[in-house]
C-alpha positions as CSV (number, residue, x, y, z in Angstrom):
1,M,0.0,0.0,0.0
2,S,2.9,2.4,0.7
3,T,4.0,2.2,-3.0
4,V,0.5,3.2,-4.1
5,A,0.3,6.0,-1.6
6,E,3.7,7.4,-2.5
7,A,2.9,7.2,-6.3
8,A,-0.5,8.9,-5.8
9,L,1.0,11.7,-3.8
10,E,3.9,12.2,-6.3
11,R,1.2,13.1,-8.8
12,N,-0.7,15.3,-6.3
13,A,-3.8,13.1,-5.9
14,R,-6.5,14.9,-3.9
15,A,-8.4,13.6,-0.8
16,P,-6.5,10.3,-0.5
17,T,-8.5,7.9,1.6
18,V,-8.0,4.2,2.6
19,L,-11.0,2.1,3.5
20,D,-10.2,-1.0,5.6
21,L,-12.6,-3.6,4.3
22,R,-11.1,-6.6,6.1
23,G,-13.9,-8.6,7.7
24,I,-16.5,-6.6,5.7
25,S,-15.9,-7.6,2.1
26,D,-14.9,-10.9,0.6
27,V,-13.8,-9.1,-2.6
28,T,-10.8,-7.1,-1.3
29,D,-9.1,-6.0,1.9
30,F,-8.6,-2.3,1.1
31,F,-9.9,0.4,-1.1
32,V,-7.6,3.4,-1.9
33,I,-9.8,6.2,-3.1
34,L,-8.2,9.3,-4.8
35,T,-9.4,12.3,-6.7
36,G,-7.9,13.9,-9.8
37,D,-8.6,17.4,-11.0
38,S,-9.2,16.4,-14.7
39,D,-9.2,13.3,-16.8
40,T,-5.6,13.9,-17.7
41,H,-4.7,14.2,-14.0
42,T,-6.5,10.9,-13.1
43,R,-4.7,9.1,-15.9
44,A,-1.3,10.6,-14.7
45,I,-2.1,9.4,-11.1
46,C,-2.9,5.9,-12.3
47,E,0.0,5.6,-14.7
48,N,2.4,6.6,-11.9
49,I,0.8,4.0,-9.6
50,L,1.1,1.4,-12.3
51,D,4.7,2.3,-13.1
52,R,5.8,2.4,-9.4
53,S,4.0,-0.8,-8.6
54,R,5.6,-2.7,-11.4
55,E,9.0,-1.4,-10.3
56,A,8.3,-2.8,-6.9
57,G,7.3,-6.1,-8.4
58,Y,3.5,-5.8,-8.1
59,R,1.3,-6.5,-11.1
60,P,-2.4,-5.5,-11.2
61,E,-5.0,-8.1,-12.1
62,G,-6.9,-5.5,-14.0
63,V,-7.2,-1.9,-14.9
64,E,-10.5,-0.3,-16.1
65,G,-11.4,3.2,-17.2
66,L,-7.9,4.5,-17.9
67,R,-8.7,5.7,-21.4
68,E,-11.7,7.8,-20.2
69,G,-10.1,9.0,-17.0
70,R,-13.3,9.7,-15.2
71,W,-13.2,6.7,-12.8
72,V,-10.1,4.5,-13.1
73,L,-10.0,1.2,-11.1
74,V,-6.7,-0.6,-10.6
75,D,-7.2,-4.1,-9.0
76,F,-4.3,-5.6,-7.1
77,V,-6.7,-8.2,-5.6
78,G,-6.2,-7.4,-1.9
79,L,-6.0,-3.7,-2.7
80,V,-8.3,-1.9,-5.2
81,V,-7.4,1.6,-6.2
82,H,-10.2,4.0,-7.4
83,V,-9.1,7.3,-9.0
84,F,-12.1,9.6,-9.6
85,L,-12.8,13.0,-11.1
86,G,-14.3,15.0,-8.2
87,E,-17.9,15.0,-9.4
88,V,-17.8,11.3,-10.1
89,R,-16.5,10.6,-6.7
90,D,-19.2,12.7,-5.2
91,F,-21.8,10.9,-7.2
92,Y,-20.8,7.3,-6.3
93,R,-19.8,8.1,-2.7
94,L,-17.9,4.9,-2.1
95,E,-17.0,6.1,1.4
96,G,-20.8,6.3,2.2
97,L,-21.5,2.9,0.6
98,W,-18.9,1.4,2.9
99,G,-19.7,3.6,5.9
100,D,-19.0,0.8,8.4
101,A,-15.4,0.5,7.2
102,P,-12.7,2.2,9.1
103,S,-11.2,5.0,6.9
104,Y,-7.9,6.7,7.0
105,E,-6.5,9.7,5.1
106,F,-2.9,9.7,4.1
107,K,-0.6,12.6,3.2
């Protein structure tokens, strides 16, 4: 998770939040939720996360939405990264959907 956090912050991701889903979800252990200022910014955040993760030896199982850049999902199985445009994050409100999950901001 530290590789993802560092890579996101290197590209100035906004409102970085981790949801701890252990014991709540069978799909993954953690969500990392980030916001970009534009579709170009969300793609830059994701591309840096992918580059830095590969350098550290981690390969995602899947990446979706990178071309559009409105909501990009990077699936590392135990960790799923969501990078949203602000209005898309506000609309889907993942933090609210998983309101019983402990959440942490990182800087």
